[in-house]
N, C-alpha and C positions, 0 to 999 in steps of 0.2 A: 306774464307777458301780455301786453295789450293786444287787442284784436288787429290793429293796423300793423303792428310789428309781425304778427303771425302771418298776415296776408303778404307782407313784403318778403319775408323769408321764403314762403311757399312760392311766390312768383319768381324770385331769383333762382331757386333751385329747379323750377320747371321751365325756366327761360321763356316765360310767357310775357306778353306785353303788360306793362303796369299802367293803368289808367290814371296817371297823375302827371303834373307838369314836368317837363324835361329836367328842370333844375333839381328835382327830387329823385330822379331815376338813378339807381346805382350803376356806375360804369364797371363792367365785368370783362375778364379776359375771354377771348374767343379763339378757337382753333378750328379750322375747317377748310373746305374747298370752295373757291370762288370760280364762277364761270361768268364770262361776259360775251354777249353777242347782240348785235343790232340795238345798241343803246340800252340794253337791259342787263343788269348785274344781279346774280343770284349767289347766295351763300348757303352751303350745306354744313351745318354744325356737326363736327365729328362725334361729339358726346351723345347727341340725341338723334342724329340722322335727319333732323328736320331741315327743310329748305325754306329760305326767306328771301324776298327781294331786298336789295341794298339801296338805301336812300343815297341820292347823289348830292350829299352835303357833308359838312365838317371835313374830315380827313379822307373822304372817299376818293378824291381825284389822285391823291398820292398813291393809294392802293391800286387804282385802275392803271396808272402809268407803270407801276412795278409789275403788275400782272401782264400787261401788254409786252413789256420788255422780256419777261421770262417765258411766256407761252410759246409753244412750238406750233401747235395747230389751233386755228381760231375756234373759240368756244370750249376748248379743253379745260378741265379743272386744274387749278393750281392751289396748292396748300398755302394758306395765309394765316397770319396771327395778327390780332389787333385787340384794342380795348374799345368797348362800345356798349350799346344797350339795344333793347327791342322795344319799339313803341308802335301803337296802331297808327297807320297812315292810310290815306285814300288809295284804293286799288288803282293799278295802271289801266285796267280795263274793267268796266262795269262800275256798279255803285257799292258803297260801303267801305269799310276799313279792313286792313289786313296787317298782321304782325310784320314789321319791317325793321331790319338791322340798320343802326346808325353807327358808323365807324368814327369814334371819337379820337382815337390815336392809332394810326397804322403802325405796325411793328415791322413785318417782313413778309416776303414771299419765299417759300422754301420749295424749289422745283423738284428736289429729290424725295420729298415727303408725300405721303398719301394718308388719308384718314384710316386709322387703325391698322395700317399695314407697314409702317416704318419706311425706311429708305427703299427706293426701287432697286431691284437687282439687275 
């Protein structure tokens, strides 16, 4: 296996940003909890527990609207599913880049679900 393929496989499994052009970044399924407050959206990946900012592009607006429709308390987490990728983008505050989720295709908001805990009782 060539070294670039090994790098790609490792990056995908670690859900780390891949420093290549968007057209070459694999679109992956994501499940986790979205929070939205004060024009800032965050996503916590259920599998890794890592939290990322969400880029306000591609299918993001569809996810935000579904989140706002489902959320009971402002800023509360909502379980979401989507296909997307993680890329380095400029930080909202300060200098430099940070891993950021891009929602390529929003799937659904699941109000009764929580990361690793199943339906609420």
